[in-house]
C-alpha positions, 0 to 999 in steps of 0.5 A: 855868701861871698865865700861860697861864690869864691869858692865855686868861681875857683873851681869853675876857673880850674875846670876849664884850665887847659880848654881851648875853643876853635873857631867856626869850622869843618871836619875835614879828616877822621881816621879810626884805629882798630886796636890803638886805644881800643878804637881811637878816633882822630879828626881835623877841623879847618880852620884849625885852633892853634895849639890843637893845629892837627885836630882833636881825639876820642878814647873809647873808653870816654863816656861820651864817646858814643855821641860825640862819635855820632855828632863828628860823623853827622856833621861830616856827611852834612858838612856842618859846622862845628865848634870844638873845645879841647884840652890842650893840656891832654895830647894824644899818645898815638902821636906825640910829636903832633897837636891832637887834643883831646874833646872836651865837647863838640857843637853843632853851629848854624847861622 
């Protein structure tokens, strides 16, 4: 049993390696691309997280693209606070000189 718990904890740590968590923030900019990446979306938040200082990106081919894009648009229009977790080891190749991290998850923050 101890061996099983150890193995599970190692896999859990590795699954979240390179994942950063933003502070409670507002979406301040969104940009969509018609051709690059077949519809990539980038967005910025304020305040930003240091290692993802330019923002985050979604790829159209990602399984959670539609759900995450819907959440982003709703949060942007409603001025809702979000927390974004991003993979800082997976930078957007559309702007290699910028710090856009791949979205891992988006959460609405309510008071």
